ChimeraX commands (.cxc) that place a marker at each C-alpha (Angstrom):
marker #1 position -100.33,56.65,-48.24 radius 0.5
marker #1 position -103.11,54.14,-47.56 radius 0.5
marker #1 position -101.87,50.69,-46.50 radius 0.5
marker #1 position -103.62,47.43,-47.33 radius 0.5
marker #1 position -104.12,44.51,-44.98 radius 0.5
marker #1 position -101.98,41.54,-45.97 radius 0.5
marker #1 position -104.63,39.12,-44.68 radius 0.5
marker #1 position -107.31,40.79,-46.81 radius 0.5
marker #1 position -105.16,40.54,-49.93 radius 0.5
marker #1 position -104.38,36.91,-49.09 radius 0.5
marker #1 position -108.10,36.20,-48.70 radius 0.5
marker #1 position -108.92,37.87,-52.03 radius 0.5
marker #1 position -106.11,35.99,-53.81 radius 0.5
marker #1 position -107.22,32.63,-52.43 radius 0.5
marker #1 position -110.85,33.14,-53.48 radius 0.5
marker #1 position -109.84,34.38,-56.96 radius 0.5
marker #1 position -107.48,31.48,-57.64 radius 0.5
marker #1 position -109.65,28.78,-56.07 radius 0.5
marker #1 position -112.88,30.11,-57.59 radius 0.5
marker #1 position -114.73,29.38,-54.36 radius 0.5
marker #1 position -115.04,30.92,-50.89 radius 0.5
marker #1 position -115.36,27.43,-49.40 radius 0.5
marker #1 position -112.18,26.07,-50.97 radius 0.5
marker #1 position -110.29,29.28,-50.22 radius 0.5
marker #1 position -111.28,29.08,-46.55 radius 0.5
marker #1 position -110.07,25.48,-46.41 radius 0.5
marker #1 position -106.81,26.47,-48.10 radius 0.5
marker #1 position -106.13,29.26,-45.60 radius 0.5
marker #1 position -107.45,27.23,-42.65 radius 0.5
marker #1 position -109.99,29.87,-41.60 radius 0.5
marker #1 position -113.76,29.81,-41.36 radius 0.5
marker #1 position -115.76,30.86,-44.40 radius 0.5
marker #1 position -117.43,33.79,-42.53 radius 0.5
marker #1 position -113.97,35.07,-41.54 radius 0.5
marker #1 position -112.76,34.85,-45.12 radius 0.5
marker #1 position -115.89,36.48,-46.53 radius 0.5
marker #1 position -115.53,39.28,-43.99 radius 0.5
marker #1 position -111.94,39.96,-45.06 radius 0.5
marker #1 position -112.91,40.20,-48.72 radius 0.5
marker #1 position -115.94,42.36,-47.94 radius 0.5
marker #1 position -113.82,44.69,-45.78 radius 0.5
marker #1 position -111.38,45.14,-48.65 radius 0.5
marker #1 position -114.19,45.94,-51.07 radius 0.5
marker #1 position -115.88,48.37,-48.68 radius 0.5
marker #1 position -112.68,50.18,-47.79 radius 0.5
marker #1 position -112.00,51.10,-51.41 radius 0.5
marker #1 position -115.57,51.20,-52.64 radius 0.5
marker #1 position -115.03,48.50,-55.30 radius 0.5
marker #1 position -116.56,45.14,-56.21 radius 0.5
marker #1 position -113.95,42.42,-56.64 radius 0.5
marker #1 position -116.33,39.52,-57.34 radius 0.5
marker #1 position -119.68,39.08,-59.03 radius 0.5
marker #1 position -121.46,36.61,-56.79 radius 0.5
marker #1 position -123.75,34.23,-58.65 radius 0.5
marker #1 position -126.04,31.65,-57.12 radius 0.5
marker #1 position -123.60,28.75,-57.49 radius 0.5
marker #1 position -120.41,30.40,-58.65 radius 0.5
marker #1 position -118.38,33.60,-58.45 radius 0.5
marker #1 position -116.65,35.60,-61.15 radius 0.5
marker #1 position -113.75,38.01,-60.76 radius 0.5
marker #1 position -114.61,41.54,-61.90 radius 0.5
marker #1 position -112.36,43.66,-64.13 radius 0.5
marker #1 position -110.87,45.47,-61.13 radius 0.5
marker #1 position -110.51,42.10,-59.44 radius 0.5
marker #1 position -108.52,40.75,-62.38 radius 0.5
marker #1 position -106.23,43.79,-62.23 radius 0.5
marker #1 position -105.67,43.19,-58.53 radius 0.5
marker #1 position -105.09,39.48,-59.14 radius 0.5
marker #1 position -102.23,40.28,-61.50 radius 0.5
marker #1 position -100.61,42.25,-58.68 radius 0.5
marker #1 position -101.22,39.67,-55.96 radius 0.5
marker #1 position -99.75,36.94,-58.18 radius 0.5
marker #1 position -96.52,38.92,-58.36 radius 0.5
marker #1 position -96.70,39.86,-54.71 radius 0.5
marker #1 position -97.14,36.35,-53.35 radius 0.5
marker #1 position -94.69,34.94,-55.89 radius 0.5
marker #1 position -92.02,37.25,-54.47 radius 0.5
marker #1 position -93.09,36.32,-50.96 radius 0.5
marker #1 position -92.75,32.62,-51.78 radius 0.5
marker #1 position -89.37,33.24,-53.40 radius 0.5
marker #1 position -88.18,35.02,-50.25 radius 0.5
marker #1 position -89.25,32.04,-48.15 radius 0.5
marker #1 position -87.43,29.67,-50.50 radius 0.5
marker #1 position -84.26,31.76,-50.37 radius 0.5
marker #1 position -84.27,31.64,-46.59 radius 0.5
marker #1 position -85.15,27.94,-46.52 radius 0.5
marker #1 position -82.31,27.15,-48.92 radius 0.5
marker #1 position -79.63,28.92,-46.87 radius 0.5
marker #1 position -77.75,25.71,-46.12 radius 0.5
marker #1 position -77.21,24.10,-49.54 radius 0.5
marker #1 position -80.92,23.48,-50.17 radius 0.5
marker #1 position -81.55,21.48,-47.04 radius 0.5
marker #1 position -85.24,22.41,-46.85 radius 0.5
marker #1 position -88.01,23.10,-49.32 radius 0.5
marker #1 position -90.78,21.57,-51.43 radius 0.5
marker #1 position -90.58,21.41,-55.24 radius 0.5
marker #1 position -93.91,20.80,-56.99 radius 0.5
marker #1 position -93.53,19.22,-60.43 radius 0.5
marker #1 position -96.21,18.74,-63.06 radius 0.5
marker #1 position -95.58,16.24,-65.85 radius 0.5
marker #1 position -97.35,14.90,-68.92 radius 0.5
marker #1 position -95.81,11.43,-68.61 radius 0.5
marker #1 position -93.61,9.56,-66.10 radius 0.5
marker #1 position -91.21,8.36,-68.80 radius 0.5
marker #1 position -89.58,11.78,-69.21 radius 0.5
marker #1 position -89.97,13.14,-65.71 radius 0.5
marker #1 position -89.03,10.32,-63.33 radius 0.5
marker #1 position -85.32,10.28,-64.36 radius 0.5
marker #1 position -85.14,14.00,-63.51 radius 0.5
marker #1 position -86.81,13.42,-60.14 radius 0.5
marker #1 position -84.39,10.60,-59.39 radius 0.5
marker #1 position -81.34,12.70,-60.28 radius 0.5
marker #1 position -82.65,15.67,-58.30 radius 0.5
marker #1 position -83.35,13.50,-55.24 radius 0.5
marker #1 position -79.83,12.05,-55.34 radius 0.5
marker #1 position -78.35,15.55,-55.42 radius 0.5
marker #1 position -80.73,17.06,-52.83 radius 0.5
marker #1 position -81.99,14.18,-50.66 radius 0.5
marker #1 position -83.43,16.45,-47.96 radius 0.5
marker #1 position -85.80,18.30,-50.25 radius 0.5
marker #1 position -89.44,17.31,-50.56 radius 0.5
marker #1 position -90.73,16.43,-54.04 radius 0.5
marker #1 position -94.27,15.98,-55.32 radius 0.5
marker #1 position -95.53,15.31,-58.84 radius 0.5
marker #1 position -98.92,15.63,-60.50 radius 0.5
marker #1 position -99.86,14.33,-63.95 radius 0.5
marker #1 position -101.81,16.08,-66.69 radius 0.5
marker #1 position -101.86,17.15,-70.31 radius 0.5
marker #1 position -99.91,20.14,-71.60 radius 0.5
marker #1 position -102.77,22.63,-71.23 radius 0.5
marker #1 position -103.60,21.70,-67.65 radius 0.5
marker #1 position -99.92,21.70,-66.68 radius 0.5
marker #1 position -99.32,25.18,-68.10 radius 0.5
marker #1 position -102.48,26.42,-66.37 radius 0.5
marker #1 position -101.10,25.02,-63.10 radius 0.5
marker #1 position -97.77,26.71,-63.78 radius 0.5
marker #1 position -99.34,30.11,-64.49 radius 0.5
marker #1 position -101.59,29.79,-61.44 radius 0.5
marker #1 position -98.57,28.74,-59.34 radius 0.5
marker #1 position -100.00,25.37,-58.40 radius 0.5
marker #1 position -96.73,23.83,-59.56 radius 0.5
marker #1 position -93.16,25.16,-59.76 radius 0.5
marker #1 position -91.94,23.25,-62.83 radius 0.5
marker #1 position -93.84,21.67,-65.71 radius 0.5
marker #1 position -92.52,18.91,-67.99 radius 0.5
marker #1 position -94.73,18.94,-71.07 radius 0.5
marker #1 position -94.80,18.52,-74.84 radius 0.5
marker #1 position -94.85,21.29,-77.46 radius 0.5
marker #1 position -94.93,24.24,-75.09 radius 0.5
marker #1 position -95.93,27.29,-77.13 radius 0.5
marker #1 position -94.05,30.57,-76.95 radius 0.5
marker #1 position -95.34,32.67,-74.04 radius 0.5
marker #1 position -93.52,35.69,-72.60 radius 0.5
marker #1 position -94.52,34.58,-69.09 radius 0.5
marker #1 position -92.89,31.15,-69.42 radius 0.5
marker #1 position -89.25,30.05,-69.59 radius 0.5
marker #1 position -89.03,26.77,-71.52 radius 0.5
marker #1 position -86.14,24.45,-72.37 radius 0.5
marker #1 position -86.50,21.67,-74.96 radius 0.5
marker #1 position -84.78,18.46,-73.91 radius 0.5
marker #1 position -86.10,15.69,-76.14 radius 0.5
marker #1 position -87.73,15.12,-79.53 radius 0.5
marker #1 position -90.02,12.12,-79.79 radius 0.5
marker #1 position -91.44,10.27,-82.81 radius 0.5
marker #1 position -94.98,8.94,-82.92 radius 0.5
marker #1 position -95.58,5.29,-83.72 radius 0.5
marker #1 position -98.57,3.03,-84.29 radius 0.5
marker #1 position -98.85,-0.13,-82.22 radius 0.5
marker #1 position -101.00,-3.25,-82.18 radius 0.5
marker #1 position -101.51,-6.40,-80.14 radius 0.5
marker #1 position -99.53,-9.51,-81.09 radius 0.5
marker #1 position -102.59,-11.18,-82.64 radius 0.5
marker #1 position -103.29,-8.29,-85.00 radius 0.5
marker #1 position -102.63,-8.85,-88.75 radius 0.5
marker #1 position -100.11,-5.99,-88.65 radius 0.5
marker #1 position -98.05,-7.67,-85.95 radius 0.5
marker #1 position -95.83,-9.24,-88.65 radius 0.5
marker #1 position -95.03,-5.88,-90.19 radius 0.5
marker #1 position -91.96,-3.78,-89.44 radius 0.5
marker #1 position -93.63,-0.44,-90.18 radius 0.5
marker #1 position -96.79,1.17,-91.56 radius 0.5
marker #1 position -97.68,4.27,-93.55 radius 0.5
marker #1 position -99.97,7.00,-92.31 radius 0.5
marker #1 position -102.38,6.11,-95.10 radius 0.5
marker #1 position -102.71,2.59,-93.68 radius 0.5
marker #1 position -104.58,4.05,-90.72 radius 0.5
marker #1 position -107.61,4.81,-92.93 radius 0.5
marker #1 position -110.27,2.19,-92.31 radius 0.5
marker #1 position -108.77,1.04,-89.01 radius 0.5
marker #1 position -110.36,1.51,-85.62 radius 0.5
marker #1 position -107.96,3.92,-83.90 radius 0.5
marker #1 position -107.44,4.29,-80.18 radius 0.5
marker #1 position -106.44,7.90,-79.49 radius 0.5
marker #1 position -106.17,10.42,-76.67 radius 0.5
marker #1 position -108.93,12.97,-76.08 radius 0.5
marker #1 position -109.08,15.93,-78.54 radius 0.5
marker #1 position -107.69,18.42,-75.98 radius 0.5
marker #1 position -104.47,16.46,-75.42 radius 0.5
marker #1 position -101.29,17.62,-77.09 radius 0.5
marker #1 position -100.67,14.13,-78.47 radius 0.5
marker #1 position -104.04,14.10,-80.20 radius 0.5
marker #1 position -103.69,17.62,-81.59 radius 0.5
marker #1 position -100.25,16.84,-83.03 radius 0.5
marker #1 position -101.58,13.65,-84.62 radius 0.5
marker #1 position -104.70,15.36,-86.01 radius 0.5
marker #1 position -102.55,18.09,-87.59 radius 0.5
marker #1 position -100.39,15.49,-89.35 radius 0.5
marker #1 position -103.46,13.62,-90.62 radius 0.5
marker #1 position -104.97,16.88,-91.91 radius 0.5
marker #1 position -101.74,17.72,-93.77 radius 0.5
marker #1 position -101.75,14.27,-95.37 radius 0.5
marker #1 position -105.48,14.57,-96.25 radius 0.5
marker #1 position -106.19,11.16,-94.83 radius 0.5
marker #1 position -109.81,10.33,-94.00 radius 0.5
marker #1 position -109.94,8.31,-90.80 radius 0.5
marker #1 position -112.62,5.86,-89.80 radius 0.5
marker #1 position -113.79,4.93,-86.32 radius 0.5
marker #1 position -111.96,6.57,-83.40 radius 0.5
marker #1 position -112.18,5.37,-79.82 radius 0.5
marker #1 position -111.09,8.19,-77.51 radius 0.5
marker #1 position -109.39,7.19,-74.26 radius 0.5
marker #1 position -108.13,9.64,-71.64 radius 0.5
marker #1 position -104.75,8.16,-70.73 radius 0.5
marker #1 position -101.77,6.49,-72.41 radius 0.5
marker #1 position -101.90,3.55,-70.01 radius 0.5
marker #1 position -105.56,2.89,-70.81 radius 0.5
marker #1 position -104.85,3.08,-74.55 radius 0.5
marker #1 position -102.14,0.45,-74.20 radius 0.5
marker #1 position -104.46,-1.85,-72.26 radius 0.5
marker #1 position -107.19,-1.41,-74.88 radius 0.5
marker #1 position -104.79,-2.20,-77.73 radius 0.5
marker #1 position -103.49,-5.24,-75.86 radius 0.5
marker #1 position -107.12,-6.41,-75.57 radius 0.5
marker #1 position -107.47,-6.26,-79.36 radius 0.5
marker #1 position -109.71,-3.20,-79.59 radius 0.5
marker #1 position -107.77,-1.50,-82.37 radius 0.5
marker #1 position -104.62,0.35,-83.45 radius 0.5
marker #1 position -103.04,2.80,-81.02 radius 0.5
marker #1 position -100.90,5.85,-81.74 radius 0.5
marker #1 position -98.45,7.11,-79.15 radius 0.5
marker #1 position -95.03,8.73,-78.73 radius 0.5
marker #1 position -92.34,6.06,-79.04 radius 0.5
marker #1 position -90.80,6.71,-75.63 radius 0.5
marker #1 position -94.17,6.13,-73.95 radius 0.5
marker #1 position -94.74,2.59,-75.25 radius 0.5
marker #1 position -92.28,0.86,-72.93 radius 0.5
marker #1 position -91.36,-2.82,-73.12 radius 0.5
marker #1 position -94.80,-4.42,-73.02 radius 0.5
marker #1 position -94.38,-7.82,-74.73 radius 0.5
marker #1 position -98.08,-7.89,-75.59 radius 0.5
marker #1 position -97.63,-5.01,-78.03 radius 0.5
marker #1 position -95.87,-4.56,-81.37 radius 0.5
marker #1 position -94.45,-1.14,-82.23 radius 0.5
marker #1 position -94.83,0.02,-85.84 radius 0.5
marker #1 position -92.80,3.10,-86.89 radius 0.5
marker #1 position -94.29,5.26,-89.61 radius 0.5
marker #1 position -92.72,5.22,-93.07 radius 0.5
marker #1 position -92.21,8.52,-94.89 radius 0.5
marker #1 position -93.58,11.58,-93.10 radius 0.5
marker #1 position -92.81,11.51,-89.40 radius 0.5
marker #1 position -94.97,12.86,-86.61 radius 0.5
marker #1 position -92.82,14.39,-83.88 radius 0.5
marker #1 position -93.26,16.22,-80.61 radius 0.5
marker #1 position -90.77,18.06,-78.42 radius 0.5
marker #1 position -90.68,17.78,-74.65 radius 0.5
marker #1 position -89.91,20.87,-72.58 radius 0.5
marker #1 position -89.13,21.65,-68.99 radius 0.5
marker #1 position -90.79,24.96,-68.14 radius 0.5
marker #1 position -91.20,27.44,-65.31 radius 0.5
marker #1 position -92.40,31.00,-64.87 radius 0.5
marker #1 position -89.90,33.56,-66.19 radius 0.5
marker #1 position -89.97,35.33,-62.85 radius 0.5
marker #1 position -89.26,32.09,-60.96 radius 0.5
marker #1 position -86.36,30.65,-62.97 radius 0.5
marker #1 position -83.85,32.21,-60.58 radius 0.5
marker #1 position -85.47,30.94,-57.38 radius 0.5
marker #1 position -83.25,28.39,-55.59 radius 0.5
marker #1 position -85.44,25.30,-55.97 radius 0.5
marker #1 position -86.38,25.91,-59.61 radius 0.5
marker #1 position -82.83,26.91,-60.53 radius 0.5
marker #1 position -81.50,23.73,-58.92 radius 0.5
marker #1 position -83.98,21.57,-60.85 radius 0.5
marker #1 position -83.13,23.26,-64.17 radius 0.5
marker #1 position -79.45,22.62,-63.44 radius 0.5
marker #1 position -80.16,18.91,-62.94 radius 0.5
marker #1 position -82.05,18.78,-66.24 radius 0.5
marker #1 position -79.17,20.52,-68.03 radius 0.5
marker #1 position -76.67,18.10,-66.51 radius 0.5
marker #1 position -78.61,15.03,-67.68 radius 0.5
marker #1 position -79.74,16.10,-71.15 radius 0.5
marker #1 position -78.46,17.79,-74.30 radius 0.5
marker #1 position -80.57,20.94,-74.33 radius 0.5
marker #1 position -81.03,22.81,-77.62 radius 0.5
marker #1 position -81.86,26.22,-76.19 radius 0.5
marker #1 position -84.34,28.25,-74.18 radius 0.5
marker #1 position -87.22,30.59,-74.88 radius 0.5
marker link #1:1,2 radius 0.2
marker link #1:2,3 radius 0.2
marker link #1:3,4 radius 0.2
marker link #1:4,5 radius 0.2
marker link #1:5,6 radius 0.2
marker link #1:6,7 radius 0.2
marker link #1:7,8 radius 0.2
marker link #1:8,9 radius 0.2
marker link #1:9,10 radius 0.2
marker link #1:10,11 radius 0.2
marker link #1:11,12 radius 0.2
marker link #1:12,13 radius 0.2
marker link #1:13,14 radius 0.2
marker link #1:14,15 radius 0.2
marker link #1:15,16 radius 0.2
marker link #1:16,17 radius 0.2
marker link #1:17,18 radius 0.2
marker link #1:18,19 radius 0.2
marker link #1:19,20 radius 0.2
marker link #1:20,21 radius 0.2
marker link #1:21,22 radius 0.2
marker link #1:22,23 radius 0.2
marker link #1:23,24 radius 0.2
marker link #1:24,25 radius 0.2
marker link #1:25,26 radius 0.2
marker link #1:26,27 radius 0.2
marker link #1:27,28 radius 0.2
marker link #1:28,29 radius 0.2
marker link #1:29,30 radius 0.2
marker link #1:30,31 radius 0.2
marker link #1:31,32 radius 0.2
marker link #1:32,33 radius 0.2
marker link #1:33,34 radius 0.2
marker link #1:34,35 radius 0.2
marker link #1:35,36 radius 0.2
marker link #1:36,37 radius 0.2
marker link #1:37,38 radius 0.2
marker link #1:38,39 radius 0.2
marker link #1:39,40 radius 0.2
marker link #1:40,41 radius 0.2
marker link #1:41,42 radius 0.2
marker link #1:42,43 radius 0.2
marker link #1:43,44 radius 0.2
marker link #1:44,45 radius 0.2
marker link #1:45,46 radius 0.2
marker link #1:46,47 radius 0.2
marker link #1:47,48 radius 0.2
marker link #1:48,49 radius 0.2
marker link #1:49,50 radius 0.2
marker link #1:50,51 radius 0.2
marker link #1:51,52 radius 0.2
marker link #1:52,53 radius 0.2
marker link #1:53,54 radius 0.2
marker link #1:54,55 radius 0.2
marker link #1:55,56 radius 0.2
marker link #1:56,57 radius 0.2
marker link #1:57,58 radius 0.2
marker link #1:58,59 radius 0.2
marker link #1:59,60 radius 0.2
marker link #1:60,61 radius 0.2
marker link #1:61,62 radius 0.2
marker link #1:62,63 radius 0.2
marker link #1:63,64 radius 0.2
marker link #1:64,65 radius 0.2
marker link #1:65,66 radius 0.2
marker link #1:66,67 radius 0.2
marker link #1:67,68 radius 0.2
marker link #1:68,69 radius 0.2
marker link #1:69,70 radius 0.2
marker link #1:70,71 radius 0.2
marker link #1:71,72 radius 0.2
marker link #1:72,73 radius 0.2
marker link #1:73,74 radius 0.2
marker link #1:74,75 radius 0.2
marker link #1:75,76 radius 0.2
marker link #1:76,77 radius 0.2
marker link #1:77,78 radius 0.2
marker link #1:78,79 radius 0.2
marker link #1:79,80 radius 0.2
marker link #1:80,81 radius 0.2
marker link #1:81,82 radius 0.2
marker link #1:82,83 radius 0.2
marker link #1:83,84 radius 0.2
marker link #1:84,85 radius 0.2
marker link #1:85,86 radius 0.2
marker link #1:86,87 radius 0.2
marker link #1:87,88 radius 0.2
marker link #1:88,89 radius 0.2
marker link #1:89,90 radius 0.2
marker link #1:90,91 radius 0.2
marker link #1:91,92 radius 0.2
marker link #1:92,93 radius 0.2
marker link #1:93,94 radius 0.2
marker link #1:94,95 radius 0.2
marker link #1:95,96 radius 0.2
marker link #1:96,97 radius 0.2
marker link #1:97,98 radius 0.2
marker link #1:98,99 radius 0.2
marker link #1:99,100 radius 0.2
marker link #1:100,101 radius 0.2
marker link #1:101,102 radius 0.2
marker link #1:102,103 radius 0.2
marker link #1:103,104 radius 0.2
marker link #1:104,105 radius 0.2
marker link #1:105,106 radius 0.2
marker link #1:106,107 radius 0.2
marker link #1:107,108 radius 0.2
marker link #1:108,109 radius 0.2
marker link #1:109,110 radius 0.2
marker link #1:110,111 radius 0.2
marker link #1:111,112 radius 0.2
marker link #1:112,113 radius 0.2
marker link #1:113,114 radius 0.2
marker link #1:114,115 radius 0.2
marker link #1:115,116 radius 0.2
marker link #1:116,117 radius 0.2
marker link #1:117,118 radius 0.2
marker link #1:118,119 radius 0.2
marker link #1:119,120 radius 0.2
marker link #1:120,121 radius 0.2
marker link #1:121,122 radius 0.2
marker link #1:122,123 radius 0.2
marker link #1:123,124 radius 0.2
marker link #1:124,125 radius 0.2
marker link #1:125,126 radius 0.2
marker link #1:126,127 radius 0.2
marker link #1:127,128 radius 0.2
marker link #1:128,129 radius 0.2
marker link #1:129,130 radius 0.2
marker link #1:130,131 radius 0.2
marker link #1:131,132 radius 0.2
marker link #1:132,133 radius 0.2
marker link #1:133,134 radius 0.2
marker link #1:134,135 radius 0.2
marker link #1:135,136 radius 0.2
marker link #1:136,137 radius 0.2
marker link #1:137,138 radius 0.2
marker link #1:138,139 radius 0.2
marker link #1:139,140 radius 0.2
marker link #1:140,141 radius 0.2
marker link #1:141,142 radius 0.2
marker link #1:142,143 radius 0.2
marker link #1:143,144 radius 0.2
marker link #1:144,145 radius 0.2
marker link #1:145,146 radius 0.2
marker link #1:146,147 radius 0.2
marker link #1:147,148 radius 0.2
marker link #1:148,149 radius 0.2
marker link #1:149,150 radius 0.2
marker link #1:150,151 radius 0.2
marker link #1:151,152 radius 0.2
marker link #1:152,153 radius 0.2
marker link #1:153,154 radius 0.2
marker link #1:154,155 radius 0.2
marker link #1:155,156 radius 0.2
marker link #1:156,157 radius 0.2
marker link #1:157,158 radius 0.2
marker link #1:158,159 radius 0.2
marker link #1:159,160 radius 0.2
marker link #1:160,161 radius 0.2
marker link #1:161,162 radius 0.2
marker link #1:162,163 radius 0.2
marker link #1:163,164 radius 0.2
marker link #1:164,165 radius 0.2
marker link #1:165,166 radius 0.2
marker link #1:166,167 radius 0.2
marker link #1:167,168 radius 0.2
marker link #1:168,169 radius 0.2
marker link #1:169,170 radius 0.2
marker link #1:170,171 radius 0.2
marker link #1:171,172 radius 0.2
marker link #1:172,173 radius 0.2
marker link #1:173,174 radius 0.2
marker link #1:174,175 radius 0.2
marker link #1:175,176 radius 0.2
marker link #1:176,177 radius 0.2
marker link #1:177,178 radius 0.2
marker link #1:178,179 radius 0.2
marker link #1:179,180 radius 0.2
marker link #1:180,181 radius 0.2
marker link #1:181,182 radius 0.2
marker link #1:182,183 radius 0.2
marker link #1:183,184 radius 0.2
marker link #1:184,185 radius 0.2
marker link #1:185,186 radius 0.2
marker link #1:186,187 radius 0.2
marker link #1:187,188 radius 0.2
marker link #1:188,189 radius 0.2
marker link #1:189,190 radius 0.2
marker link #1:190,191 radius 0.2
marker link #1:191,192 radius 0.2
marker link #1:192,193 radius 0.2
marker link #1:193,194 radius 0.2
marker link #1:194,195 radius 0.2
marker link #1:195,196 radius 0.2
marker link #1:196,197 radius 0.2
marker link #1:197,198 radius 0.2
marker link #1:198,199 radius 0.2
marker link #1:199,200 radius 0.2
marker link #1:200,201 radius 0.2
marker link #1:201,202 radius 0.2
marker link #1:202,203 radius 0.2
marker link #1:203,204 radius 0.2
marker link #1:204,205 radius 0.2
marker link #1:205,206 radius 0.2
marker link #1:206,207 radius 0.2
marker link #1:207,208 radius 0.2
marker link #1:208,209 radius 0.2
marker link #1:209,210 radius 0.2
marker link #1:210,211 radius 0.2
marker link #1:211,212 radius 0.2
marker link #1:212,213 radius 0.2
marker link #1:213,214 radius 0.2
marker link #1:214,215 radius 0.2
marker link #1:215,216 radius 0.2
marker link #1:216,217 radius 0.2
marker link #1:217,218 radius 0.2
marker link #1:218,219 radius 0.2
marker link #1:219,220 radius 0.2
marker link #1:220,221 radius 0.2
marker link #1:221,222 radius 0.2
marker link #1:222,223 radius 0.2
marker link #1:223,224 radius 0.2
marker link #1:224,225 radius 0.2
marker link #1:225,226 radius 0.2
marker link #1:226,227 radius 0.2
marker link #1:227,228 radius 0.2
marker link #1:228,229 radius 0.2
marker link #1:229,230 radius 0.2
marker link #1:230,231 radius 0.2
marker link #1:231,232 radius 0.2
marker link #1:232,233 radius 0.2
marker link #1:233,234 radius 0.2
marker link #1:234,235 radius 0.2
marker link #1:235,236 radius 0.2
marker link #1:236,237 radius 0.2
marker link #1:237,238 radius 0.2
marker link #1:238,239 radius 0.2
marker link #1:239,240 radius 0.2
marker link #1:240,241 radius 0.2
marker link #1:241,242 radius 0.2
marker link #1:242,243 radius 0.2
marker link #1:243,244 radius 0.2
marker link #1:244,245 radius 0.2
marker link #1:245,246 radius 0.2
marker link #1:246,247 radius 0.2
marker link #1:247,248 radius 0.2
marker link #1:248,249 radius 0.2
marker link #1:249,250 radius 0.2
marker link #1:250,251 radius 0.2
marker link #1:251,252 radius 0.2
marker link #1:252,253 radius 0.2
marker link #1:253,254 radius 0.2
marker link #1:254,255 radius 0.2
marker link #1:255,256 radius 0.2
marker link #1:256,257 radius 0.2
marker link #1:257,258 radius 0.2
marker link #1:258,259 radius 0.2
marker link #1:259,260 radius 0.2
marker link #1:260,261 radius 0.2
marker link #1:261,262 radius 0.2
marker link #1:262,263 radius 0.2
marker link #1:263,264 radius 0.2
marker link #1:264,265 radius 0.2
marker link #1:265,266 radius 0.2
marker link #1:266,267 radius 0.2
marker link #1:267,268 radius 0.2
marker link #1:268,269 radius 0.2
marker link #1:269,270 radius 0.2
marker link #1:270,271 radius 0.2
marker link #1:271,272 radius 0.2
marker link #1:272,273 radius 0.2
marker link #1:273,274 radius 0.2
marker link #1:274,275 radius 0.2
marker link #1:275,276 radius 0.2
marker link #1:276,277 radius 0.2
marker link #1:277,278 radius 0.2
marker link #1:278,279 radius 0.2
marker link #1:279,280 radius 0.2
marker link #1:280,281 radius 0.2
marker link #1:281,282 radius 0.2
marker link #1:282,283 radius 0.2
marker link #1:283,284 radius 0.2
marker link #1:284,285 radius 0.2
marker link #1:285,286 radius 0.2
marker link #1:286,287 radius 0.2
marker link #1:287,288 radius 0.2
marker link #1:288,289 radius 0.2
marker link #1:289,290 radius 0.2
marker link #1:290,291 radius 0.2
marker link #1:291,292 radius 0.2
marker link #1:292,293 radius 0.2
marker link #1:293,294 radius 0.2
marker link #1:294,295 radius 0.2
marker link #1:295,296 radius 0.2
view
């Protein structure tokens, strides 16, 4: 049976996931000619083309995509083996990479996890639901904390919180004396909303479409924090999940009357990784600190 060089497979996997020979070489700490030679040797040995090389970019071929599916599983198992060995003494060593859509939901979990496993290394990146799930599937993070995770056979997801959307204004706004507003009141107002690709925006747009409300001017802003600053500066009416508003005294929260807009926060990992020591330990911390409804 023909064997395959581990270093050649590692080189192919790095180029395919990074989308660049330069970045892959930096990731593996080798020179670009060395990396290119490993990929070329793999292609020549089996008489296949793994990448279509364009002038400024590369694309994975069909056979390359088939191989990438295998190397994902291969290196996932390799990483899991390393984590098992590293965790031999009550999780004394290891690095858990967490992706989150907001600090409000995720930081309490990180704090609880750190108290239980103070010797473990933690890192967290922020993003919207789509980018976080992409990172999860590409194994750039181990756990994702994100809203409205859709059913996917590759992903294990646990819901831990349901959140209600609210409108909010600055204290000088005419609505600041109100206790609540209706969705229909948003018509004719300048709205400050997340970008169209964000889960928050898509959930809001779906509710507006169901209510057949025609909105006016929309100012799109790429982060919750920036939206809050813009509302505080009097630029318009913001819409956000209630838990994300915080205790900013410059702002007045306005719950919606009647139909509610809700989102559900999930903690998610790859199905094949839910039993790995670090991920399993994090899921246990989440379960211990929340009232989970179920898994899928």
